[in-house]
C-alpha positions in Angstrom: -14.7 24.6 7.8 -13.3 21.4 6.1 -15.2 19.2 3.6 -15.7 15.8 4.2 -13.9 13.6 2.6 -16.7 10.9 2.4 -20.3 10.7 2.8 -21.4 7.7 4.2 -21.7 5.6 1.1 -23.0 1.7 2.2 -21.8 0.3 -0.7 -18.0 1.8 -0.1 -18.5 0.9 3.6 -19.5 -2.4 2.7 -16.5 -3.2 0.3 -14.1 -2.0 2.8 -15.2 -4.1 5.3 -15.2 -7.2 3.2 -11.8 -6.3 1.8 -10.6 -6.3 6.0 -12.6 -9.1 6.7 -10.8 -11.2 4.0 -7.7 -9.4 5.1 -7.9 -10.4 8.6 -8.7 -13.8 7.3 -5.6 -14.4 5.8 -3.6 -12.9 8.7 -5.0 -15.4 11.3 -4.5 -17.7 9.1 -0.9 -17.3 8.3 -0.3 -16.1 11.8 -1.8 -19.2 13.4 -2.4 -22.2 11.6 0.1 -21.8 8.6 3.9 -23.2 8.8 6.1 -23.0 11.7 8.7 -20.4 10.4 11.1 -18.9 13.7 10.0 -21.7 15.9 10.8 -21.7 19.4 14.4 -22.7 21.4 13.2 -22.6 24.5 13.8 -25.3 26.9 11.6 -27.9 25.2 13.5 -27.6 22.0 12.2 -26.3 18.4 8.8 -25.7 18.5 8.1 -25.7 22.1 6.2 -23.3 23.3 7.6 -20.1 24.5 7.8 -16.4 24.7 9.8 -13.3 24.7 9.2 -10.6 27.1 12.7 -8.4 26.0 11.8 -5.6 23.5 14.5 -6.4 20.7 16.0 -8.7 22.0 14.7 -10.8 18.9 15.5 -8.7 16.8 19.1 -8.2 17.7 19.7 -11.7 17.4 17.8 -12.0 14.1 19.7 -9.5 12.6 23.0 -10.3 14.2 23.4 -14.2 13.8 21.4 -15.2 10.9 23.3 -17.0 8.2 22.0 -15.3 5.4 20.1 -11.5 5.2 17.4 -13.5 3.4 16.4 -14.4 7.0 16.1 -11.3 8.7 14.8 -9.4 5.8 12.0 -12.5 5.8 11.4 -12.1 9.3 11.4 -8.6 10.1 10.7 -6.8 7.6 7.6 -9.7 6.8 6.4 -8.6 11.1 6.3 -5.1 9.5 4.2 -6.0 6.4 1.7 -8.2 7.6 0.2 -5.3 9.1 0.1 -2.4 6.7 -3.1 -3.6 4.8 -4.5 -2.9 8.2 -3.1 0.7 8.6 -4.2 1.2 5.3 -7.7 -0.1 5.7 -8.5 0.5 8.9 -8.6 4.5 8.6 -10.1 4.0 5.2 -12.8 2.4 6.8 -13.5 4.7 10.3 -13.2 7.1 7.5 -16.2 6.1 5.1 -18.1 5.6 8.2 -17.5 8.8 10.4 -15.4 11.5 9.9 -12.9 12.1 12.9 -10.3 14.3 13.7 -7.1 13.2 11.8 -4.7 12.6 14.5 -7.3 10.6 16.4 -7.5 8.3 13.5 -3.7 8.0 13.5 -4.1 7.2 17.3 -7.1 4.8 16.9 -5.2 2.7 13.6 -2.3 2.3 15.7 -3.4 1.5 18.8 -5.6 -1.0 17.3 -2.6 -2.2 15.6 -0.8 -2.8 18.5 -4.2 -4.7 20.0 -4.7 -7.0 17.4 -0.8 -8.3 17.7 -0.8 -8.8 20.8 -3.9 -10.8 20.4 -2.3 -12.9 17.6 0.8 -13.0 20.2 -0.9 -14.6 23.3 -3.3 -17.1 20.8 0.2 -18.2 19.4 1.4 -18.9 22.9 -2.0 -20.4 24.1 -3.2 -22.7 21.3 0.3 -23.3 19.2 3.5 -24.0 19.0 5.0 -20.7 18.2 6.7 -18.1 20.1 4.7 -15.6 21.6 7.6 -11.8 21.1 7.2 -9.0 22.5 9.2 -8.0 19.3 6.9 -9.1 16.9 4.1 -6.2 18.4 6.5 -4.0 18.1 7.2 -4.6 14.2 3.5 -5.6 13.2 2.9 -2.2 15.2 4.9 -0.7 13.0 3.2 -1.8 10.0 0.1 -0.6 11.2 1.7 3.0 11.4 3.6 2.5 7.8 0.0 1.7 6.6 -1.7 4.6 8.2 1.4 7.2 7.2 0.1 5.7 3.5 -3.3 6.4 3.6 -2.9 10.2 4.6 -0.2 10.5 2.0 -2.3 9.0 -0.3 -4.8 11.7 0.2 -3.0 14.5 0.5 -1.6 13.6 -2.9 -4.9 13.1 -4.3 -5.6 16.3 -2.9 -2.9 18.1 -4.8 -4.2 16.3 -7.9 -7.0 17.7 -8.2 
């Protein structure tokens, strides 16, 4: 029988919850309240309310038609990196409260990454003049998966060192 990685530790759980809340506040600030980089070029022109429901369309357009390599890097890689902390902190918090099956932890984290991204995209469409984009959901979910992958790798590495 496997030993639990964590025992319920209130101070660890509080610390992780605090880190996750700080991250979420920053995430919501950047995605909903900060600058409008990458604004819409829909029927009402730059800055208008618009959406994209065609998977990989904006990824293709950004990567093929950007004037420099920096724009695709900033937009596409930025969307992935934006959710890596969530993918790392969320399973850490779950495991600090209750040990669950590793595969379930991965699936839960990826699922909640996707839900959080969908929430942000719908909020951007309804409350800001930014583009709601299915490609952002795909890239953000990938970021959550990378975060949980790094989380799992870090504990395997720690076990090898011990």
